[in-house]
Structures are given as C-alpha cells and as structure tokens.
PDB file of N, CA, C and O in Angstrom:
ATOM      1  N   MET A   1      72.525 105.410  21.317  1.00  0.00           N
ATOM      2  CA  MET A   1      72.660 106.679  20.634  1.00  0.00           C
ATOM      3  C   MET A   1      71.317 107.049  20.014  1.00  0.00           C
ATOM      4  O   MET A   1      70.640 106.205  19.428  1.00  0.00           O
ATOM      5  N   ASP A   2      70.945 108.294  20.145  1.00  0.00           N
ATOM      6  CA  ASP A   2      69.684 108.780  19.600  1.00  0.00           C
ATOM      7  C   ASP A   2      69.928 109.353  18.204  1.00  0.00           C
ATOM      8  O   ASP A   2      70.213 110.540  18.043  1.00  0.00           O
ATOM      9  N   PHE A   3      69.810 108.482  17.201  1.00  0.00           N
ATOM     10  CA  PHE A   3      70.089 108.890  15.823  1.00  0.00           C
ATOM     11  C   PHE A   3      69.133 109.966  15.333  1.00  0.00           C
ATOM     12  O   PHE A   3      69.539 110.879  14.614  1.00  0.00           O
ATOM     13  N   ARG A   4      67.878 109.864  15.713  1.00  0.00           N
ATOM     14  CA  ARG A   4      66.880 110.831  15.242  1.00  0.00           C
ATOM     15  C   ARG A   4      67.181 112.231  15.777  1.00  0.00           C
ATOM     16  O   ARG A   4      67.021 113.218  15.060  1.00  0.00           O
ATOM     17  N   LYS A   5      67.613 112.315  17.025  1.00  0.00           N
ATOM     18  CA  LYS A   5      67.949 113.615  17.624  1.00  0.00           C
ATOM     19  C   LYS A   5      69.170 114.217  16.930  1.00  0.00           C
ATOM     20  O   LYS A   5      69.190 115.412  16.634  1.00  0.00           O
ATOM     21  N   ALA A   6      70.185 113.394  16.670  1.00  0.00           N
ATOM     22  CA  ALA A   6      71.384 113.872  15.978  1.00  0.00           C
ATOM     23  C   ALA A   6      71.039 114.318  14.563  1.00  0.00           C
ATOM     24  O   ALA A   6      71.516 115.354  14.098  1.00  0.00           O
ATOM     25  N   LEU A   7      70.216 113.540  13.884  1.00  0.00           N
ATOM     26  CA  LEU A   7      69.794 113.883  12.531  1.00  0.00           C
ATOM     27  C   LEU A   7      69.054 115.216  12.534  1.00  0.00           C
ATOM     28  O   LEU A   7      69.314 116.075  11.691  1.00  0.00           O
ATOM     29  N   ALA A   8      68.148 115.387  13.461  1.00  0.00           N
ATOM     30  CA  ALA A   8      67.373 116.629  13.561  1.00  0.00           C
ATOM     31  C   ALA A   8      68.305 117.827  13.714  1.00  0.00           C
ATOM     32  O   ALA A   8      68.166 118.829  13.013  1.00  0.00           O
ATOM     33  N   SER A   9      69.234 117.714  14.619  1.00  0.00           N
ATOM     34  CA  SER A   9      70.173 118.800  14.888  1.00  0.00           C
ATOM     35  C   SER A   9      71.073 119.088  13.686  1.00  0.00           C
ATOM     36  O   SER A   9      71.281 120.246  13.324  1.00  0.00           O
ATOM     37  N   ASN A  10      71.596 118.044  13.081  1.00  0.00           N
ATOM     38  CA  ASN A  10      72.535 118.228  11.971  1.00  0.00           C
ATOM     39  C   ASN A  10      71.858 118.762  10.712  1.00  0.00           C
ATOM     40  O   ASN A  10      72.436 119.593  10.011  1.00  0.00           O
ATOM     41  N   VAL A  11      70.655 118.303  10.415  1.00  0.00           N
ATOM     42  CA  VAL A  11      69.946 118.829   9.243  1.00  0.00           C
ATOM     43  C   VAL A  11      69.634 120.310   9.445  1.00  0.00           C
ATOM     44  O   VAL A  11      69.821 121.111   8.529  1.00  0.00           O
ATOM     45  N   ALA A  12      69.165 120.679  10.623  1.00  0.00           N
ATOM     46  CA  ALA A  12      68.868 122.088  10.899  1.00  0.00           C
ATOM     47  C   ALA A  12      70.132 122.932  10.789  1.00  0.00           C
ATOM     48  O   ALA A  12      70.108 124.010  10.196  1.00  0.00           O
ATOM     49  N   MET A  13      71.238 122.449  11.356  1.00  0.00           N
ATOM     50  CA  MET A  13      72.501 123.185  11.308  1.00  0.00           C
ATOM     51  C   MET A  13      72.967 123.383   9.865  1.00  0.00           C
ATOM     52  O   MET A  13      73.329 124.491   9.472  1.00  0.00           O
ATOM     53  N   LEU A  14      72.956 122.309   9.083  1.00  0.00           N
ATOM     54  CA  LEU A  14      73.428 122.387   7.701  1.00  0.00           C
ATOM     55  C   LEU A  14      72.520 123.284   6.856  1.00  0.00           C
ATOM     56  O   LEU A  14      73.002 124.050   6.021  1.00  0.00           O
ATOM     57  N   ARG A  15      71.223 123.188   7.072  1.00  0.00           N
ATOM     58  CA  ARG A  15      70.282 124.034   6.334  1.00  0.00           C
ATOM     59  C   ARG A  15      70.552 125.506   6.621  1.00  0.00           C
ATOM     60  O   ARG A  15      70.566 126.332   5.708  1.00  0.00           O
ATOM     61  N   LYS A  16      70.767 125.828   7.890  1.00  0.00           N
ATOM     62  CA  LYS A  16      71.038 127.215   8.271  1.00  0.00           C
ATOM     63  C   LYS A  16      72.392 127.685   7.747  1.00  0.00           C
ATOM     64  O   LYS A  16      72.520 128.831   7.316  1.00  0.00           O
ATOM     65  N   GLU A  17      73.399 126.819   7.778  1.00  0.00           N
ATOM     66  CA  GLU A  17      74.717 127.170   7.227  1.00  0.00           C
ATOM     67  C   GLU A  17      74.612 127.526   5.748  1.00  0.00           C
ATOM     68  O   GLU A  17      75.323 128.406   5.261  1.00  0.00           O
ATOM     69  N   HIS A  18      73.727 126.842   5.042  1.00  0.00           N
ATOM     70  CA  HIS A  18      73.542 127.084   3.607  1.00  0.00           C
ATOM     71  C   HIS A  18      72.504 128.175   3.347  1.00  0.00           C
ATOM     72  O   HIS A  18      72.148 128.450   2.201  1.00  0.00           O
ATOM     73  N   LYS A  19      72.029 128.788   4.422  1.00  0.00           N
ATOM     74  CA  LYS A  19      71.064 129.888   4.348  1.00  0.00           C
ATOM     75  C   LYS A  19      69.813 129.514   3.540  1.00  0.00           C
ATOM     76  O   LYS A  19      69.355 130.265   2.679  1.00  0.00           O
ATOM     77  N   LEU A  20      69.289 128.343   3.847  1.00  0.00           N
ATOM     78  CA  LEU A  20      68.090 127.847   3.187  1.00  0.00           C
ATOM     79  C   LEU A  20      66.915 127.849   4.154  1.00  0.00           C
ATOM     80  O   LEU A  20      67.081 127.611   5.350  1.00  0.00           O
ATOM     81  N   THR A  21      65.745 128.116   3.632  1.00  0.00           N
ATOM     82  CA  THR A  21      64.534 127.928   4.428  1.00  0.00           C
ATOM     83  C   THR A  21      64.134 126.458   4.320  1.00  0.00           C
ATOM     84  O   THR A  21      64.666 125.719   3.492  1.00  0.00           O
ATOM     85  N   ARG A  22      63.212 126.054   5.147  1.00  0.00           N
ATOM     86  CA  ARG A  22      62.706 124.681   5.058  1.00  0.00           C
ATOM     87  C   ARG A  22      62.004 124.457   3.727  1.00  0.00           C
ATOM     88  O   ARG A  22      62.082 123.371   3.152  1.00  0.00           O
ATOM     89  N   VAL A  23      61.321 125.481   3.241  1.00  0.00           N
ATOM     90  CA  VAL A  23      60.645 125.387   1.943  1.00  0.00           C
ATOM     91  C   VAL A  23      61.673 125.169   0.837  1.00  0.00           C
ATOM     92  O   VAL A  23      61.492 124.305  -0.022  1.00  0.00           O
ATOM     93  N   GLN A  24      62.750 125.952   0.857  1.00  0.00           N
ATOM     94  CA  GLN A  24      63.786 125.827  -0.174  1.00  0.00           C
ATOM     95  C   GLN A  24      64.429 124.445  -0.145  1.00  0.00           C
ATOM     96  O   GLN A  24      64.619 123.824  -1.190  1.00  0.00           O
ATOM     97  N   LEU A  25      64.766 123.964   1.055  1.00  0.00           N
ATOM     98  CA  LEU A  25      65.382 122.642   1.149  1.00  0.00           C
ATOM     99  C   LEU A  25      64.405 121.564   0.685  1.00  0.00           C
ATOM    100  O   LEU A  25      64.797 120.619   0.000  1.00  0.00           O
ATOM    101  N   GLY A  26      63.154 121.706   1.053  1.00  0.00           N
ATOM    102  CA  GLY A  26      62.147 120.756   0.595  1.00  0.00           C
ATOM    103  C   GLY A  26      62.043 120.736  -0.926  1.00  0.00           C
ATOM    104  O   GLY A  26      61.939 119.672  -1.535  1.00  0.00           O
ATOM    105  N   ASP A  27      62.072 121.915  -1.531  1.00  0.00           N
ATOM    106  CA  ASP A  27      62.015 121.999  -2.996  1.00  0.00           C
ATOM    107  C   ASP A  27      63.233 121.325  -3.626  1.00  0.00           C
ATOM    108  O   ASP A  27      63.102 120.619  -4.626  1.00  0.00           O
ATOM    109  N   ILE A  28      64.397 121.534  -3.058  1.00  0.00           N
ATOM    110  CA  ILE A  28      65.626 120.925  -3.577  1.00  0.00           C
ATOM    111  C   ILE A  28      65.534 119.399  -3.515  1.00  0.00           C
ATOM    112  O   ILE A  28      65.942 118.704  -4.445  1.00  0.00           O
ATOM    113  N   LEU A  29      64.991 118.891  -2.408  1.00  0.00           N
ATOM    114  CA  LEU A  29      64.921 117.444  -2.200  1.00  0.00           C
ATOM    115  C   LEU A  29      63.663 116.812  -2.785  1.00  0.00           C
ATOM    116  O   LEU A  29      63.565 115.588  -2.869  1.00  0.00           O
ATOM    117  N   GLY A  30      62.705 117.636  -3.186  1.00  0.00           N
ATOM    118  CA  GLY A  30      61.458 117.100  -3.717  1.00  0.00           C
ATOM    119  C   GLY A  30      60.513 116.592  -2.650  1.00  0.00           C
ATOM    120  O   GLY A  30      59.733 115.669  -2.885  1.00  0.00           O
ATOM    121  N   VAL A  31      60.586 117.207  -1.463  1.00  0.00           N
ATOM    122  CA  VAL A  31      59.670 116.850  -0.374  1.00  0.00           C
ATOM    123  C   VAL A  31      58.990 118.118   0.126  1.00  0.00           C
ATOM    124  O   VAL A  31      59.418 119.227  -0.192  1.00  0.00           O
ATOM    125  N   LYS A  32      57.949 117.952   0.895  1.00  0.00           N
ATOM    126  CA  LYS A  32      57.223 119.114   1.417  1.00  0.00           C
ATOM    127  C   LYS A  32      57.993 119.750   2.575  1.00  0.00           C
ATOM    128  O   LYS A  32      58.788 119.103   3.258  1.00  0.00           O
ATOM    129  N   GLN A  33      57.728 121.029   2.765  1.00  0.00           N
ATOM    130  CA  GLN A  33      58.334 121.783   3.868  1.00  0.00           C
ATOM    131  C   GLN A  33      58.015 121.111   5.201  1.00  0.00           C
ATOM    132  O   GLN A  33      58.847 121.106   6.108  1.00  0.00           O
ATOM    133  N   GLN A  34      56.828 120.551   5.322  1.00  0.00           N
ATOM    134  CA  GLN A  34      56.426 119.881   6.562  1.00  0.00           C
ATOM    135  C   GLN A  34      57.316 118.678   6.855  1.00  0.00           C
ATOM    136  O   GLN A  34      57.576 118.368   8.018  1.00  0.00           O
ATOM    137  N   SER A  35      57.782 118.003   5.813  1.00  0.00           N
ATOM    138  CA  SER A  35      58.686 116.861   6.006  1.00  0.00           C
ATOM    139  C   SER A  35      60.005 117.321   6.602  1.00  0.00           C
ATOM    140  O   SER A  35      60.540 116.684   7.509  1.00  0.00           O
ATOM    141  N   ILE A  36      60.527 118.432   6.089  1.00  0.00           N
ATOM    142  CA  ILE A  36      61.782 118.980   6.629  1.00  0.00           C
ATOM    143  C   ILE A  36      61.573 119.399   8.081  1.00  0.00           C
ATOM    144  O   ILE A  36      62.416 119.130   8.937  1.00  0.00           O
ATOM    145  N   GLU A  37      60.458 120.050   8.353  1.00  0.00           N
ATOM    146  CA  GLU A  37      60.155 120.485   9.719  1.00  0.00           C
ATOM    147  C   GLU A  37      60.100 119.297  10.678  1.00  0.00           C
ATOM    148  O   GLU A  37      60.650 119.362  11.778  1.00  0.00           O
ATOM    149  N   LYS A  38      59.444 118.221  10.270  1.00  0.00           N
ATOM    150  CA  LYS A  38      59.328 117.044  11.138  1.00  0.00           C
ATOM    151  C   LYS A  38      60.678 116.354  11.333  1.00  0.00           C
ATOM    152  O   LYS A  38      60.953 115.832  12.413  1.00  0.00           O
ATOM    153  N   ILE A  39      61.516 116.347  10.305  1.00  0.00           N
ATOM    154  CA  ILE A  39      62.863 115.786  10.454  1.00  0.00           C
ATOM    155  C   ILE A  39      63.648 116.619  11.464  1.00  0.00           C
ATOM    156  O   ILE A  39      64.296 116.072  12.357  1.00  0.00           O
ATOM    157  N   GLU A  40      63.587 117.948  11.320  1.00  0.00           N
ATOM    158  CA  GLU A  40      64.341 118.840  12.209  1.00  0.00           C
ATOM    159  C   GLU A  40      63.819 118.818  13.641  1.00  0.00           C
ATOM    160  O   GLU A  40      64.568 119.128  14.567  1.00  0.00           O
ATOM    161  N   LYS A  41      62.577 118.467  13.841  1.00  0.00           N
ATOM    162  CA  LYS A  41      62.020 118.362  15.187  1.00  0.00           C
ATOM    163  C   LYS A  41      62.197 116.966  15.770  1.00  0.00           C
ATOM    164  O   LYS A  41      61.874 116.730  16.934  1.00  0.00           O
ATOM    165  N   GLY A  42      62.711 116.037  14.959  1.00  0.00           N
ATOM    166  CA  GLY A  42      62.893 114.668  15.419  1.00  0.00           C
ATOM    167  C   GLY A  42      61.609 113.874  15.459  1.00  0.00           C
ATOM    168  O   GLY A  42      61.552 112.818  16.088  1.00  0.00           O
ATOM    169  N   GLU A  43      60.579 114.364  14.799  1.00  0.00           N
ATOM    170  CA  GLU A  43      59.282 113.689  14.796  1.00  0.00           C
ATOM    171  C   GLU A  43      59.192 112.598  13.741  1.00  0.00           C
ATOM    172  O   GLU A  43      58.432 111.641  13.891  1.00  0.00           O
ATOM    173  N   ASN A  44      59.969 112.743  12.675  1.00  0.00           N
ATOM    174  CA  ASN A  44      59.951 111.773  11.578  1.00  0.00           C
ATOM    175  C   ASN A  44      61.376 111.484  11.133  1.00  0.00           C
ATOM    176  O   ASN A  44      62.238 112.363  11.153  1.00  0.00           O
ATOM    177  N   ALA A  45      61.607 110.262  10.737  1.00  0.00           N
ATOM    178  CA  ALA A  45      62.877 109.910  10.099  1.00  0.00           C
ATOM    179  C   ALA A  45      62.653 109.998   8.593  1.00  0.00           C
ATOM    180  O   ALA A  45      61.587 109.627   8.103  1.00  0.00           O
ATOM    181  N   PRO A  46      63.642 110.483   7.863  1.00  0.00           N
ATOM    182  CA  PRO A  46      63.467 110.561   6.417  1.00  0.00           C
ATOM    183  C   PRO A  46      63.531 109.179   5.784  1.00  0.00           C
ATOM    184  O   PRO A  46      64.055 108.230   6.367  1.00  0.00           O
ATOM    185  N   SER A  47      62.989 109.092   4.588  1.00  0.00           N
ATOM    186  CA  SER A  47      63.135 107.853   3.829  1.00  0.00           C
ATOM    187  C   SER A  47      64.613 107.682   3.483  1.00  0.00           C
ATOM    188  O   SER A  47      65.405 108.617   3.600  1.00  0.00           O
ATOM    189  N   PHE A  48      64.965 106.480   3.057  1.00  0.00           N
ATOM    190  CA  PHE A  48      66.339 106.225   2.644  1.00  0.00           C
ATOM    191  C   PHE A  48      66.734 107.181   1.523  1.00  0.00           C
ATOM    192  O   PHE A  48      67.828 107.744   1.547  1.00  0.00           O
ATOM    193  N   ASP A  49      65.860 107.365   0.551  1.00  0.00           N
ATOM    194  CA  ASP A  49      66.166 108.246  -0.578  1.00  0.00           C
ATOM    195  C   ASP A  49      66.397 109.681  -0.120  1.00  0.00           C
ATOM    196  O   ASP A  49      67.328 110.338  -0.584  1.00  0.00           O
ATOM    197  N   THR A  50      65.559 110.167   0.784  1.00  0.00           N
ATOM    198  CA  THR A  50      65.720 111.530   1.289  1.00  0.00           C
ATOM    199  C   THR A  50      67.003 111.660   2.090  1.00  0.00           C
ATOM    200  O   THR A  50      67.701 112.668   1.976  1.00  0.00           O
ATOM    201  N   LEU A  51      67.327 110.664   2.896  1.00  0.00           N
ATOM    202  CA  LEU A  51      68.574 110.675   3.657  1.00  0.00           C
ATOM    203  C   LEU A  51      69.780 110.756   2.714  1.00  0.00           C
ATOM    204  O   LEU A  51      70.718 111.514   2.960  1.00  0.00           O
ATOM    205  N   MET A  52      69.747 109.981   1.656  1.00  0.00           N
ATOM    206  CA  MET A  52      70.844 110.003   0.689  1.00  0.00           C
ATOM    207  C   MET A  52      70.925 111.344  -0.036  1.00  0.00           C
ATOM    208  O   MET A  52      72.018 111.849  -0.290  1.00  0.00           O
ATOM    209  N   MET A  53      69.771 111.921  -0.370  1.00  0.00           N
ATOM    210  CA  MET A  53      69.767 113.234  -1.029  1.00  0.00           C
ATOM    211  C   MET A  53      70.306 114.314  -0.096  1.00  0.00           C
ATOM    212  O   MET A  53      71.010 115.221  -0.540  1.00  0.00           O
ATOM    213  N   LEU A  54      69.980 114.224   1.189  1.00  0.00           N
ATOM    214  CA  LEU A  54      70.528 115.174   2.169  1.00  0.00           C
ATOM    215  C   LEU A  54      72.049 115.074   2.210  1.00  0.00           C
ATOM    216  O   LEU A  54      72.745 116.089   2.180  1.00  0.00           O
ATOM    217  N   ALA A  55      72.558 113.854   2.278  1.00  0.00           N
ATOM    218  CA  ALA A  55      74.008 113.647   2.328  1.00  0.00           C
ATOM    219  C   ALA A  55      74.676 114.173   1.061  1.00  0.00           C
ATOM    220  O   ALA A  55      75.722 114.819   1.128  1.00  0.00           O
ATOM    221  N   CYS A  56      74.079 113.900  -0.079  1.00  0.00           N
ATOM    222  CA  CYS A  56      74.658 114.380  -1.345  1.00  0.00           C
ATOM    223  C   CYS A  56      74.603 115.901  -1.438  1.00  0.00           C
ATOM    224  O   CYS A  56      75.593 116.537  -1.799  1.00  0.00           O
ATOM    225  N   TYR A  57      73.468 116.477  -1.119  1.00  0.00           N
ATOM    226  CA  TYR A  57      73.330 117.929  -1.234  1.00  0.00           C
ATOM    227  C   TYR A  57      74.301 118.656  -0.306  1.00  0.00           C
ATOM    228  O   TYR A  57      74.952 119.617  -0.717  1.00  0.00           O
ATOM    229  N   PHE A  58      74.398 118.205   0.933  1.00  0.00           N
ATOM    230  CA  PHE A  58      75.261 118.871   1.902  1.00  0.00           C
ATOM    231  C   PHE A  58      76.700 118.359   1.870  1.00  0.00           C
ATOM    232  O   PHE A  58      77.527 118.785   2.676  1.00  0.00           O
ATOM    233  N   ASP A  59      77.002 117.453   0.950  1.00  0.00           N
ATOM    234  CA  ASP A  59      78.348 116.894   0.782  1.00  0.00           C
ATOM    235  C   ASP A  59      78.891 116.382   2.115  1.00  0.00           C
ATOM    236  O   ASP A  59      79.989 116.736   2.543  1.00  0.00           O
ATOM    237  N   CYS A  60      78.089 115.543   2.748  1.00  0.00           N
ATOM    238  CA  CYS A  60      78.503 114.950   4.017  1.00  0.00           C
ATOM    239  C   CYS A  60      78.118 113.476   4.003  1.00  0.00           C
ATOM    240  O   CYS A  60      77.370 113.019   3.140  1.00  0.00           O
ATOM    241  N   SER A  61      78.639 112.756   4.964  1.00  0.00           N
ATOM    242  CA  SER A  61      78.310 111.331   5.054  1.00  0.00           C
ATOM    243  C   SER A  61      76.996 111.139   5.808  1.00  0.00           C
ATOM    244  O   SER A  61      76.585 111.988   6.598  1.00  0.00           O
ATOM    245  N   VAL A  62      76.358 110.024   5.550  1.00  0.00           N
ATOM    246  CA  VAL A  62      75.166 109.655   6.312  1.00  0.00           C
ATOM    247  C   VAL A  62      75.551 109.472   7.773  1.00  0.00           C
ATOM    248  O   VAL A  62      74.780 109.824   8.665  1.00  0.00           O
ATOM    249  N   ASP A  63      76.732 108.927   8.024  1.00  0.00           N
ATOM    250  CA  ASP A  63      77.198 108.760   9.402  1.00  0.00           C
ATOM    251  C   ASP A  63      77.253 110.101  10.131  1.00  0.00           C
ATOM    252  O   ASP A  63      76.924 110.177  11.315  1.00  0.00           O
ATOM    253  N   PHE A  64      77.666 111.157   9.433  1.00  0.00           N
ATOM    254  CA  PHE A  64      77.668 112.486  10.056  1.00  0.00           C
ATOM    255  C   PHE A  64      76.233 112.924  10.342  1.00  0.00           C
ATOM    256  O   PHE A  64      75.934 113.409  11.433  1.00  0.00           O
ATOM    257  N   LEU A  65      75.362 112.754   9.376  1.00  0.00           N
ATOM    258  CA  LEU A  65      73.971 113.195   9.560  1.00  0.00           C
ATOM    259  C   LEU A  65      73.323 112.540  10.766  1.00  0.00           C
ATOM    260  O   LEU A  65      72.581 113.191  11.502  1.00  0.00           O
ATOM    261  N   ILE A  66      73.592 111.260  10.978  1.00  0.00           N
ATOM    262  CA  ILE A  66      72.931 110.553  12.083  1.00  0.00           C
ATOM    263  C   ILE A  66      73.750 110.540  13.371  1.00  0.00           C
ATOM    264  O   ILE A  66      73.367 109.896  14.347  1.00  0.00           O
ATOM    265  N   GLY A  67      74.873 111.248  13.371  1.00  0.00           N
ATOM    266  CA  GLY A  67      75.637 111.430  14.599  1.00  0.00           C
ATOM    267  C   GLY A  67      76.625 110.337  14.941  1.00  0.00           C
ATOM    268  O   GLY A  67      77.089 110.263  16.079  1.00  0.00           O
ATOM    269  N   ARG A  68      76.961 109.479  13.977  1.00  0.00           N
ATOM    270  CA  ARG A  68      77.929 108.408  14.252  1.00  0.00           C
ATOM    271  C   ARG A  68      79.367 108.908  14.184  1.00  0.00           C
ATOM    272  O   ARG A  68      80.276 108.240  14.677  1.00  0.00           O
ATOM    273  N   THR A  69      79.585 110.075  13.579  1.00  0.00           N
ATOM    274  CA  THR A  69      80.917 110.659  13.490  1.00  0.00           C
ATOM    275  C   THR A  69      80.798 112.176  13.469  1.00  0.00           C
ATOM    276  O   THR A  69      79.769 112.730  13.083  1.00  0.00           O
ATOM    277  N   ASP A  70      81.866 112.831  13.889  1.00  0.00           N
ATOM    278  CA  ASP A  70      81.917 114.296  13.839  1.00  0.00           C
ATOM    279  C   ASP A  70      82.496 114.792  12.522  1.00  0.00           C
ATOM    280  O   ASP A  70      82.393 115.974  12.195  1.00  0.00           O
ATOM    281  N   LYS A  71      83.108 113.876  11.763  1.00  0.00           N
ATOM    282  CA  LYS A  71      83.665 114.258  10.458  1.00  0.00           C
ATOM    283  C   LYS A  71      82.538 114.325   9.448  1.00  0.00           C
ATOM    284  O   LYS A  71      81.749 113.391   9.308  1.00  0.00           O
ATOM    285  N   ARG A  72      82.476 115.438   8.750  1.00  0.00           N
ATOM    286  CA  ARG A  72      81.381 115.609   7.795  1.00  0.00           C
ATOM    287  C   ARG A  72      81.471 114.660   6.614  1.00  0.00           C
ATOM    288  O   ARG A  72      80.450 114.186   6.114  1.00  0.00           O
ATOM    289  N   ASN A  73      82.685 114.380   6.167  1.00  0.00           N
ATOM    290  CA  ASN A  73      82.820 113.460   5.033  1.00  0.00           C
ATOM    291  C   ASN A  73      84.165 112.756   5.108  1.00  0.00           C
ATOM    292  O   ASN A  73      85.044 113.127   5.886  1.00  0.00           O
ATOM    293  N   PHE A  74      84.297 111.754   4.295  1.00  0.00           N
ATOM    294  CA  PHE A  74      85.507 110.930   4.324  1.00  0.00           C
ATOM    295  C   PHE A  74      86.497 111.286   3.236  1.00  0.00           C
ATOM    296  O   PHE A  74      87.672 110.932   3.332  1.00  0.00           O
ATOM    297  N   HIS A  75      86.044 111.981   2.199  1.00  0.00           N
ATOM    298  CA  HIS A  75      86.926 112.245   1.086  1.00  0.00           C
ATOM    299  C   HIS A  75      87.677 113.562   1.186  1.00  0.00           C
ATOM    300  O   HIS A  75      88.459 113.895   0.296  1.00  0.00           O
ATOM    301  N   LYS A  76      87.451 114.320   2.261  1.00  0.00           N
ATOM    302  CA  LYS A  76      88.175 115.577   2.473  1.00  0.00           C
ATOM    303  C   LYS A  76      88.975 115.470   3.762  1.00  0.00           C
ATOM    304  O   LYS A  76      88.559 114.816   4.719  1.00  0.00           O
ATOM    305  N   ALA A  77      90.122 116.121   3.767  1.00  0.00           N
ATOM    306  CA  ALA A  77      90.975 116.082   4.960  1.00  0.00           C
ATOM    307  C   ALA A  77      90.414 116.913   6.075  1.00  0.00           C
ATOM    308  O   ALA A  77      91.010 116.987   7.149  1.00  0.00           O
TER     309      ALA A  77
END
C-alpha cells in the first residue's frame, strides 16, 4: 500500500472540503505552506506531530489519513 499517496490525496481532499488554502492550513498546524504542498504532492511525509495535528484538526483517524481505512473516524457512526 502506498501510504504517502493516500496521505497526499486525503490531506488535499480534507483541506478543500474545509475551504482552506495551503497557507491557512500551514498556519493552523504551525508549518510552512511549502510543507503542506509537499505533503499533498507526496514528496514529503509529515512528522509524527504534524500527522497527529492533521488528524485532530480534521477529526479523522490517522488510519484514514494514510489510507488504511475508508472510515474517517472511529467514534462516529
């Protein structure tokens, strides 16, 4: 399974659903816009802390972000 490709796709999808620019998401997470761009292009994997912040901000599981499940989270039906 290509976790980086799934992560890239899911972060871009969630960012667009929330109507955020890469700059805005970077500001929310405390990272540069270039970091978000590289994650969305599959060029870089986020740090553990950034991955956790993405999951918390978008209220989804890390497993969803990396493509291990289609369910966004476990605590909602």
